[in-house]
N, C-alpha and C positions, 0 to 999 in steps of 0.2 A: 103074243109079240111082247116082248120084255123091253124096259128102258133102263140104262145104268144111272145110277145114283150120281148126284154132281158131287165131283171130289174136291169139295171147296173146304177151306179153313175158316170159320165163324169167328173164332177166336172170343174177344170180348164183345162184338159188337152184337146187337139185339136182333134176334131172329124174328122177322114181321110175318114171314108165310112158311108154312108146313103144308106138304103134301104127304098124305099117309095112305099106300097101297090103292093109289087112284087109278081107276081104270075106266076106259071111255069106248062107247060102242056107237057107230052111225049105221044105221039099219041093221043089216045082218053081220057087219063087219065089225071085228073088234079090233080098234086102232092102236092101243096100247092097254098094259094093265101092270098093277104091280109097282106103279111109279111112286117112289118116296124121295122127297127132296127138301132143303130148305133155302130158304131166301133170306140173309141179312142186311141190315141196314148198310148201304154203300157197296154192295155185293154185285156184279155183273156176271150173267150166265149166258153163255152161247148155246142155242139149241142146234145139234147138229143131226144128220142122218139122210137117208135117199128120201126121194119124193115121194109122198104117200105114208111117209113114217109117223106123222102127227105133230109136226112142229107147229103148224098154223092152229091145230086144233088144241093144242096145250097152252098154247097164248090165249086162245079164246076160254078155256076153262080158268086160266087165273084171272081174267077179266070178268068173270062170272056169266059169260055168254052160254057156255056150255055146261050143263051139270053130268058130273060123274055117274055111271052106273054104280060104281063101288068105291069106296074111299071117302076120305074127308079132304077139304082145302081149308085150312085154318088160316086165319088173319089174327096174330096176338092171341092165339087160342080159341078164337071163336070160328065157328063155320060160316064162310062167307054168303053161303046159300041160304043163311036164315035170316038174313036183312040186305039184299041186293041193293036195296036203295043207299043205304050206309056205305057198302062197298065200292059202288061205282065212282065215287069221286077219288077213291085211292089210285085208280088206275088209269092210264092214259094210253090208249091203243093206236098205233099207226100201221094200218095194214097195206096191202097192194095197191088200193086206190087212194089217190090223194084226198079225196072227199073236199075240194073246193069249188065254188060257183064260179063259172066264167064268166059271168054277166058282171061280176063284182069286182072292184080294185083288189089289189093285194091288200092294202090297209083295209078294207071293209070284208076282208075273208078273214082277217084276224081278230076284228073287233069284238064279235061276239065272246070268243076265249077270253079275250082281255078284260072284258066286263065282267065275267064270272069268275076270273081269276083276281081282279081288282089290280092288274098289272099294267104299265105303259108297254105301248106297242113299239115303241124306238128301239129299246135294246133287243128284242125278238128279230127285229128287221137287220138288225146289223149283225146279230150272231149268225145270218144266214147270207148276209151280204145282199141283202134286199132292198137298202134304204132308197137306192135310185129307181127302183123298180115300183116304190109304193103306190104309187097314183096309177099304175098301168092295170088295164082290166086283164085279169086271169086268161082270158081266151088267147093273148097276145104272147103269153109265154111259152118258153121251151118247155118239155117235159122235165127237164133238170131243174127247171125255175120253178116249176109247179110243186116238185118234191121238195125243193126248199121252203116253200110256203107252208107245205104240211109239217115240215120240222119247226119252222118259226112257230106255229101254232102249238106245237109238242114244248118249245121252250117257254112260252105262256102259262103251260099247266102247272097247277100246285099239287099235282097226284104225285105221291112219292115212288109210284111203281109204274115204268115205262116198259111197255110191251111193245116190241118191235118186229115186223115181219118185213124182210129184206127191204130194211128202212134205207140203204145207200141205192136204191135201183134208181139208174138215170144220173146220178151225182157224178161230176169231174173230181179230179185229185184233189182240189183247193177246198170244194165243198164239203168232201169227205174229211179233211182236216178240221174245218169249221165244226162240223158236227161231232168230230172226236173232242172238241173244246167243249162242245156243250154237255157231252156225256159224262167228261170228267167234273165239270161243275156241278151236275146233278148228284152225282156219287161223292162229292165231297160235303155236300149238303146234307147226306144221309140217304138220298135216294136209292134206288134199286133199278137195275136193267136186265131185262131177259129178252133176248133179240134171237129170231131164226133167221139164218143167213148163210147163203153159199160162198160168201166171200169175206175176208178178214175185215174185221172192224178195229177201227182205233181205240180199242180198249186195253189197259192194263190190269195186271192181277185179274185175270177172268178164269171163271171155271167152266167145265163144259158139260152137258147132259146130252149123251149120245140115244137118238132113239131108232129103233129098228134093229 
């Protein structure tokens, strides 16, 4: 299975990530091979393709959670798998699960991420319109509200690389627009976004990598 390279114009932006002829196998199945791409500061890449093409797998490779069977994944010229402890803080991953504790309030769910990043919780709550729900226990939230908590936690991260797997799942139109503002601010500060999605995201100047 082949993947198309990202058709992006890096220009003078610093390239932080390079994938060189990467191949991944799960069990006896080859998910993809010969995948080469670059991700530069401020860049956004959408992963597209049919179910099972390897979009989620590629996100996990970039996070350092899956090691390729061939090829290299470089961060500023250094193989990320040589020091996963160093690479971990560079990437923030949002998967299909919201990963929140139902017995804790919204604020309590965000407190650990805020402490690690040394950032106040208030702006993250406001970014996803959660201020009025701050003291509500997560078990009382709707599916869309839980997703907004997961994205507010993302807003607290200092990681330059955001890896997103269907990030708008359960969000209404207004929340998607708020998320778009978060993405734009992250990129404006030099951050990078790689997202697997079946629906359009509010991203400008985006490149595409198609798998399958």
